[in-house]
C-alpha positions in Angstrom: 13.4 154.3 129.4 17.3 154.5 129.5 19.9 155.4 127.2 23.0 154.6 127.0 25.6 156.3 125.2 28.8 154.2 124.0 31.9 155.5 124.6 34.4 153.5 122.4 38.2 153.1 123.3 40.0 156.1 121.8 41.5 155.2 118.6 45.4 156.0 117.9 48.0 155.9 115.1 51.5 156.2 115.1 53.9 156.7 111.9 55.9 153.5 110.8 59.1 153.4 112.6 61.9 154.8 111.3 66.1 154.9 111.0 68.0 158.3 111.5 72.1 159.0 111.2 73.5 159.7 115.2 73.2 163.5 116.1 69.8 163.9 113.7 66.3 164.1 114.2 63.5 163.5 113.1 59.6 164.8 113.5 56.9 161.6 115.0 53.6 161.9 114.5 50.1 160.8 115.6 46.5 160.7 115.6 44.2 160.1 118.2 40.3 160.6 118.8 41.3 161.0 122.6 41.6 164.8 124.6 44.4 164.0 126.0 47.5 162.1 125.5 51.5 161.5 126.3 54.5 160.4 124.9 57.0 158.6 126.8 60.3 158.6 127.0 59.9 162.5 126.3 63.6 163.2 127.5 64.8 163.4 123.8 61.6 165.1 122.7 60.9 168.3 121.7 57.0 170.1 122.1 56.6 166.3 123.5 53.0 167.4 124.5 52.0 167.6 120.6 50.8 165.1 118.3 54.1 166.0 116.7 57.3 166.0 118.8 60.7 166.0 117.5 62.7 163.5 118.5 66.6 163.4 118.7 67.7 160.0 120.4 71.2 159.0 121.4 70.2 155.2 120.8 67.7 153.7 119.4 64.8 154.5 121.3 61.1 153.6 121.1 59.0 156.1 122.0 55.2 155.0 123.5 52.5 157.0 122.3 49.5 156.5 125.3 46.0 158.0 124.4 42.8 158.2 126.8 39.4 159.2 127.2 38.4 161.4 130.5 35.1 159.5 130.8 33.4 156.1 130.0 36.3 153.6 129.0 39.1 155.2 130.2 41.4 152.3 130.0 44.5 153.6 128.0 45.1 153.1 124.5 48.9 152.9 123.2 51.5 152.3 119.8 54.6 152.5 119.6 57.4 154.0 116.9 60.6 152.8 117.2 63.2 155.4 115.8 66.2 153.1 115.3 69.7 155.6 115.2 72.7 154.5 113.2 75.7 154.6 115.5 78.4 157.6 114.2 80.2 156.8 111.1 84.3 156.2 112.8 85.9 157.9 109.3 89.8 157.0 109.8 91.8 158.8 106.5 94.9 157.3 108.3 97.8 158.4 109.6 99.6 161.0 108.6 102.9 160.1 106.4 105.6 161.0 103.9 106.6 159.8 100.4 109.1 160.2 98.0 108.2 162.4 94.7 107.3 160.4 91.9 106.8 157.2 93.9 103.2 155.7 94.3 101.6 155.8 97.5 98.8 154.0 98.9 95.8 155.8 101.1 93.8 153.3 102.9 90.5 155.1 104.4 88.2 152.8 107.0 84.5 153.3 108.6 81.8 152.9 105.7 80.7 151.6 102.3 81.2 154.6 100.4 84.2 157.0 99.8 85.1 160.4 98.6 88.3 161.8 98.5 89.1 165.7 98.0 91.3 167.3 96.3 91.6 164.1 93.6 95.3 165.5 92.8 97.5 162.8 92.2 95.3 160.3 92.6 93.9 157.0 91.2 90.8 156.6 91.9 88.9 159.2 94.7 85.4 157.0 95.2 87.3 154.1 96.5 88.8 153.6 100.1 92.6 152.7 98.8 93.3 155.2 95.6 96.9 155.1 95.0 98.4 158.8 95.1 101.5 159.6 92.7 102.9 163.5 93.8 105.7 165.3 92.2 107.8 167.1 93.7 106.3 170.5 92.8 104.4 169.8 96.0 105.5 170.5 99.7 102.7 168.4 101.5 98.8 167.9 100.1 95.9 167.3 102.8 93.5 164.7 101.5 89.8 165.0 103.1 87.7 161.8 103.4 84.1 161.9 103.4 82.9 158.1 104.4 79.2 157.1 104.0 77.2 154.2 105.5 74.4 152.0 103.7 72.2 153.9 105.7 73.3 157.4 104.2 74.9 158.7 107.3 78.7 160.0 106.8 81.7 161.0 108.6 85.0 162.4 107.2 88.7 162.6 108.2 91.6 164.3 107.2 95.5 162.5 105.7 98.1 165.1 105.5 100.9 163.7 103.0 104.3 165.3 102.9 106.7 164.7 100.2 110.4 164.7 99.7 112.6 165.4 97.1 114.9 162.7 97.1 115.5 159.2 97.2 113.5 156.6 99.4 115.1 156.4 102.8 114.6 155.7 106.6 115.4 158.3 109.0 116.0 157.9 112.7 116.1 160.7 115.5 119.4 160.9 117.1 118.1 161.2 120.6 114.8 161.4 122.5 114.1 161.8 126.3 111.5 159.5 127.8 110.6 161.3 131.0 106.6 161.3 130.0 106.3 164.6 129.1 104.6 164.4 126.1 107.5 165.3 124.0 110.1 163.1 122.0 108.8 160.5 124.7 109.2 157.6 122.0 111.9 157.5 119.2 110.1 155.3 115.9 111.3 155.1 112.7 110.5 157.8 109.9 109.8 155.9 106.4 109.7 157.9 103.4 108.8 155.7 100.3 109.4 152.5 101.5 106.7 149.9 101.1 107.6 147.5 104.1 109.7 148.3 107.5 111.2 145.1 107.7 113.0 145.6 111.3 113.6 148.1 113.4 116.0 147.3 116.4 117.6 148.7 119.2 120.4 147.5 121.2 121.9 148.3 124.3 126.4 148.9 124.7 126.2 144.8 126.2 124.5 143.5 122.6 121.3 143.0 124.1 118.1 143.8 122.0 115.8 145.9 123.9 113.7 146.2 121.0 112.2 145.6 117.9 109.2 146.2 115.8 108.1 145.8 111.8 105.1 148.2 112.2 105.7 151.3 110.6 104.7 154.2 113.6 105.9 152.0 116.0 108.3 152.9 118.8 110.8 152.2 121.5 109.4 154.3 125.0 113.2 153.5 126.6 111.9 150.5 128.6 113.0 146.8 128.5 110.8 144.6 130.7 109.2 147.0 132.4 112.0 149.1 133.6 113.3 152.8 132.2 116.8 152.1 131.3 119.7 154.2 131.7 121.1 157.4 129.9 123.0 156.9 127.6 123.9 155.7 124.0 121.9 152.9 122.3 122.9 151.3 118.8 120.0 150.7 116.0 119.5 148.7 113.2 116.6 149.0 110.2 115.8 147.7 106.8 113.6 148.2 105.0 112.0 147.5 100.8 111.3 150.7 99.1 109.0 150.6 96.4 110.8 149.5 93.3 111.9 146.2 95.4 115.1 147.5 96.5 116.2 146.6 100.1 117.5 149.6 102.6 120.2 149.2 105.6 120.4 152.0 108.0 122.4 151.6 111.1 123.8 154.0 113.7 123.2 155.7 117.6 120.7 157.3 119.6 121.3 158.9 122.9 118.8 158.4 125.4 118.3 161.8 127.8 116.2 161.9 130.9 
């Protein structure tokens, strides 16, 4: 007589695919009847030689669990679990800005689908991305913190500082700048307070030639024209803006370029 022993392929079962936020971790799990097994890739696993390793992937990763018997049918059997990683939430509260006391200022955060602002002082609605803020003259400045979350439940945060001025809407223009590429005062730009729209900010040389023009708040002149550094001297600027009451504000004067 001959006895034939059946050595079936090992049973392999892994947990279902899952999704995590960037920087988070998740415990994988597998079940097998085989005496030996491996996880691959293993570089982003803690306790990778166990049935329940901890995965910390930086990007979406497919983890392959492979098991095999030591005798009989040694052909390995595999199963795969995919861990989808939601990219970091790029929360942006906006650039620091200034507002005239008791004038409305609309914030505009981005980066997700849900928003929460704190503190909610002077704010129309702390649960939207673009609330309107009205601050009284009792404040010098307020730092607003916004938490931005995605549909997957991942979140990020950012701050914006709002300075409060106790006078009428206006355009501030520095009287000098030093574009020497040292990272200090290299660009001259208008500082708008209580302004709804900057129509233009233009700079001219002594011959009346326009060297620079912008209508974007936060942008400014770096002291060059057509890629060439302009000489040290006095330049003329003109600026026009619309305040929150619809009033036109004009400003003109001179600035010194110092090298």
